[in-house]
C-alpha positions as CSV (number, residue, x, y, z in Angstrom):
1,M,-50.1,-8.0,-276.6
2,D,-53.6,-9.3,-276.5
3,A,-55.0,-12.5,-275.0
4,L,-55.2,-14.4,-278.3
5,K,-51.6,-13.8,-279.0
6,I,-50.6,-14.9,-275.6
7,A,-52.6,-18.0,-275.9
8,L,-50.9,-18.8,-279.3
9,L,-47.5,-18.3,-277.8
10,G,-48.5,-20.7,-275.1
11,I,-49.5,-23.2,-277.6
12,L,-46.3,-22.9,-279.4
13,Q,-44.3,-23.2,-276.2
14,G,-46.3,-26.2,-275.1
15,I,-45.9,-28.2,-278.4
16,A,-42.4,-27.1,-279.5
17,E,-40.8,-27.2,-276.0
18,F,-41.2,-31.0,-275.9
19,L,-41.6,-32.1,-279.5
20,P,-38.2,-32.2,-281.4
21,I,-38.9,-29.3,-283.5
22,S,-37.3,-26.5,-281.5
23,S,-39.5,-23.8,-279.8
24,S,-36.9,-21.1,-280.1
25,G,-36.6,-21.6,-283.9
26,H,-40.4,-21.3,-284.4
27,L,-40.4,-18.2,-282.2
28,V,-37.6,-16.7,-284.2
29,F,-39.4,-17.3,-287.6
30,A,-42.7,-15.9,-286.2
31,E,-41.1,-12.7,-285.1
32,E,-39.4,-12.3,-288.4
33,L,-42.5,-12.9,-290.4
34,L,-44.6,-10.4,-288.2
35,G,-41.7,-7.9,-287.9
36,Q,-42.0,-7.6,-284.1
37,K,-40.8,-9.2,-280.8
38,L,-43.5,-11.5,-279.6
39,E,-42.2,-12.4,-276.1
40,S,-41.1,-10.2,-273.1
41,A,-38.8,-11.6,-270.5
42,A,-41.7,-11.8,-268.1
43,L,-43.8,-13.8,-270.7
44,N,-40.8,-16.0,-271.3
45,I,-40.8,-16.9,-267.6
46,A,-44.5,-17.6,-267.5
47,L,-44.3,-19.9,-270.5
48,H,-41.3,-21.8,-269.1
49,I,-43.0,-22.2,-265.8
50,G,-45.9,-23.8,-267.7
51,S,-43.5,-26.2,-269.4
52,L,-41.9,-27.0,-266.1
53,G,-45.3,-27.8,-264.7
54,S,-45.9,-30.2,-267.5
55,I,-42.8,-32.2,-266.6
56,L,-43.5,-32.2,-263.0
57,V,-47.1,-33.6,-263.6
58,V,-46.2,-36.3,-266.2
59,Y,-42.9,-37.3,-264.3
60,H,-44.2,-36.9,-260.7
61,E,-43.9,-40.6,-259.9
62,R,-40.4,-41.0,-261.3
63,I,-39.3,-37.7,-259.6
64,R,-40.6,-39.1,-256.3
65,R,-38.6,-42.3,-256.8
66,L,-35.5,-40.4,-257.7
67,L,-35.4,-38.9,-254.2
68,G,-34.2,-42.3,-253.1
69,Q,-31.7,-42.6,-256.0
70,P,-29.0,-40.1,-255.3
71,R,-26.7,-41.5,-258.0
72,I,-29.2,-40.7,-260.8
73,M,-29.8,-37.2,-259.3
74,L,-25.9,-36.7,-259.4
75,M,-26.0,-37.8,-263.1
76,I,-28.7,-35.1,-263.7
77,V,-26.4,-32.5,-262.1
78,L,-23.6,-33.6,-264.2
79,A,-25.6,-33.3,-267.4
80,T,-26.7,-29.7,-266.4
81,L,-23.1,-28.4,-265.9
82,P,-22.4,-28.0,-269.6
83,L,-25.3,-25.5,-269.9
84,I,-23.2,-23.2,-267.6
85,V,-20.0,-23.6,-269.5
86,V,-21.5,-23.7,-273.1
87,G,-25.1,-22.6,-272.9
88,V,-24.7,-19.3,-271.2
89,P,-22.0,-17.9,-273.6
90,L,-24.1,-19.1,-276.5
91,K,-27.1,-17.0,-275.3
92,F,-24.9,-13.8,-275.4
93,L,-23.6,-14.9,-279.0
94,F,-27.2,-15.2,-280.3
95,D,-28.3,-12.0,-278.7
96,Y,-25.5,-10.4,-280.8
97,L,-26.5,-12.3,-283.9
98,S,-30.1,-11.1,-283.3
99,E,-28.8,-7.5,-283.5
100,K,-27.2,-8.3,-286.8
101,S,-30.5,-9.9,-288.0
102,L,-28.8,-13.3,-288.5
103,T,-30.7,-15.3,-286.0
104,P,-33.4,-16.5,-288.5
105,L,-30.7,-18.0,-290.9
106,V,-29.0,-19.6,-287.8
107,A,-32.3,-21.1,-286.7
108,A,-32.9,-22.5,-290.2
109,V,-29.5,-24.2,-290.2
110,G,-30.3,-25.4,-286.7
111,L,-33.4,-27.1,-288.0
112,L,-31.5,-29.1,-290.5
113,I,-29.2,-30.3,-287.7
114,T,-32.3,-31.3,-285.7
115,A,-33.6,-33.2,-288.7
116,A,-30.3,-35.0,-289.0
117,Y,-30.6,-36.0,-285.2
118,M,-34.0,-37.3,-285.8
119,F,-33.2,-39.4,-289.0
120,R,-30.3,-40.9,-287.1
121,S,-32.3,-41.5,-284.0
122,Q,-34.8,-43.4,-286.1
123,R,-32.2,-45.8,-287.3
124,I,-30.3,-46.5,-284.0
125,A,-30.8,-50.0,-282.7
126,A,-32.5,-49.9,-279.3
127,G,-30.0,-50.1,-276.5
128,E,-30.2,-51.9,-273.2
129,L,-29.0,-49.3,-270.7
130,L,-31.5,-47.9,-268.1
131,L,-31.4,-44.8,-266.0
132,E,-29.5,-46.7,-263.3
133,H,-26.8,-47.4,-265.9
134,I,-25.8,-43.9,-266.9
135,T,-22.2,-43.2,-266.3
136,P,-20.7,-39.7,-265.6
137,R,-19.2,-39.7,-269.1
138,M,-22.7,-40.4,-270.6
139,A,-24.3,-37.8,-268.5
140,V,-21.8,-35.1,-269.6
141,T,-22.0,-36.0,-273.2
142,I,-25.8,-35.7,-273.1
143,G,-25.4,-32.5,-271.3
144,V,-23.0,-31.0,-274.0
145,L,-25.6,-31.8,-276.6
146,Q,-28.3,-30.0,-274.5
147,A,-26.1,-27.0,-274.1
148,I,-25.4,-26.9,-277.9
149,A,-29.3,-26.9,-278.3
150,A,-29.3,-23.3,-276.9
151,T,-28.8,-22.5,-280.6
152,P,-32.1,-21.5,-282.2
153,G,-33.5,-24.2,-284.4
154,I,-31.7,-27.1,-282.6
155,S,-34.2,-29.0,-280.5
156,R,-33.3,-29.6,-276.8
157,S,-35.3,-32.8,-276.6
158,G,-34.2,-34.0,-280.0
159,S,-30.5,-33.4,-279.2
160,T,-30.6,-35.2,-275.8
161,I,-32.6,-38.2,-277.0
162,F,-30.4,-38.6,-279.9
163,A,-27.2,-38.6,-277.6
164,A,-28.8,-41.0,-275.2
165,L,-29.8,-43.5,-277.9
166,L,-26.3,-43.2,-279.4
167,L,-24.8,-44.1,-276.0
168,G,-26.8,-47.3,-275.9
169,M,-29.8,-46.3,-273.7
170,T,-33.3,-47.8,-274.2
171,R,-35.8,-45.5,-275.9
172,S,-37.8,-45.1,-272.8
173,A,-34.7,-44.4,-270.7
174,A,-33.4,-41.8,-273.2
175,A,-36.7,-39.9,-273.2
176,D,-36.9,-40.1,-269.5
177,F,-33.5,-38.8,-268.9
178,S,-33.9,-36.0,-271.6
179,F,-37.0,-34.6,-269.7
180,L,-35.6,-35.1,-266.2
181,I,-32.6,-32.9,-267.1
182,A,-35.0,-30.4,-268.7
183,I,-36.1,-29.4,-265.2
184,P,-32.8,-27.7,-264.2
185,A,-32.4,-26.5,-267.7
186,I,-35.8,-24.6,-267.6
187,L,-35.1,-23.4,-264.1
188,G,-31.8,-22.0,-265.5
189,A,-33.7,-20.2,-268.3
190,T,-36.1,-18.6,-265.9
191,V,-33.1,-17.2,-263.9
192,L,-31.6,-15.7,-267.2
193,Y,-34.9,-14.1,-268.1
194,S,-35.3,-12.8,-264.6
195,K,-31.8,-11.2,-265.0
196,D,-33.3,-9.5,-268.3
197,I,-36.2,-8.2,-266.3
198,W,-33.8,-6.8,-263.6
199,E,-31.5,-5.1,-266.2
200,S,-34.2,-3.7,-268.3
201,G,-36.7,-2.6,-265.6
202,E,-39.4,-4.2,-267.6
203,T,-42.7,-3.9,-265.9
204,G,-44.1,-6.8,-267.9
205,L,-47.7,-7.8,-268.6
206,S,-50.7,-8.1,-266.3
207,G,-50.8,-11.0,-263.9
208,G,-53.9,-12.4,-265.8
209,L,-52.1,-12.4,-269.2
210,L,-49.1,-14.2,-267.6
211,A,-51.2,-16.7,-266.1
212,L,-53.0,-17.3,-269.3
213,G,-49.7,-18.0,-271.0
214,A,-48.4,-20.2,-268.3
215,G,-51.8,-22.2,-268.1
216,V,-52.0,-22.8,-271.9
217,S,-48.2,-23.9,-272.0
218,F,-48.8,-26.2,-269.2
219,V,-51.9,-27.9,-270.6
220,V,-50.7,-28.2,-274.1
221,G,-47.3,-29.3,-272.9
222,V,-48.8,-32.3,-270.9
223,F,-50.4,-33.6,-274.0
224,A,-47.3,-32.9,-276.2
225,L,-45.0,-34.6,-273.7
226,K,-47.1,-37.7,-273.3
227,W,-47.4,-38.1,-277.2
228,L,-43.7,-37.7,-277.6
229,L,-43.1,-40.3,-275.1
230,R,-45.2,-42.7,-276.9
231,T,-43.5,-41.8,-280.2
232,V,-40.0,-42.3,-279.0
233,V,-40.8,-45.7,-277.6
234,G,-42.6,-46.6,-280.8
235,G,-39.5,-45.5,-282.7
236,S,-41.5,-43.3,-285.3
237,L,-39.4,-40.0,-285.3
238,D,-39.2,-39.6,-289.0
239,K,-42.2,-37.3,-289.0
240,F,-40.3,-34.8,-286.9
241,A,-37.3,-35.2,-289.1
242,W,-39.1,-34.5,-292.3
243,Y,-40.9,-31.5,-290.8
244,C,-37.7,-30.0,-289.6
245,L,-35.8,-30.7,-293.0
246,V,-38.6,-29.2,-295.1
247,L,-38.9,-26.2,-292.8
248,G,-35.2,-25.6,-292.5
249,I,-34.8,-25.6,-296.3
250,V,-37.7,-23.3,-296.9
251,C,-36.4,-20.7,-294.3
252,I,-32.7,-20.9,-295.5
253,T,-34.1,-20.1,-299.1
254,W,-36.3,-17.3,-297.6
255,Q,-33.4,-15.8,-295.7
256,S,-30.9,-16.1,-298.4
257,L,-33.1,-14.2,-300.8
258,H,-33.7,-11.6,-298.1
259,L,-30.0,-11.1,-297.4
260,W,-29.1,-10.9,-301.1
261,S,-32.0,-8.4,-301.8
């Protein structure tokens, strides 16, 4: 895997990890089109570390303030628990579907779900609840939507922002909570990929290529995250909804023709 391909994957990760268009879905389609697996477990870890760095930089002041707000930290923990109950089993399910070549079709349907989330989010009246007002029930509900977003094509950020808005949070608080709970989610993903490396004995790519992927993912992620935060607060999510809808329909048609041929 050459440096250009690594850089392109870093750009894809940086953009789609934060924008509500599903990084996993786009990776599935890219691999299907090219007929080869684009990411190794080691590269996945590097790209996720880059994404994590983006959140830590953009949210460093909020994270520092959270250290003195144990109740909000507890809500973040509660929102993460469904990932263990729902998200991990889903990963094994989609590994099985991948062996049956059904993952692209699942990802295409997932994009339609993401589009529905975004269209609905656009029309939800702005709530009044701030981070300080999140209840355990709200945290777990948002966490369940995050866990379901382990499905390729369903955007993690889109799902969690939609759930938070539906529960009456302000647009700013919904975006903040979505990306704060992404921190343990991304850390969990790196653990799963580390397990894959351990089981497969993968030697991985060179340190330089892994650093390139992480660096590109980080830089692009910072800009994508800041743009999305402005977009969510401004309430203009339709552009993402239309993108996911059109891409989902195209990919369902493509995969249906492929399965019937």
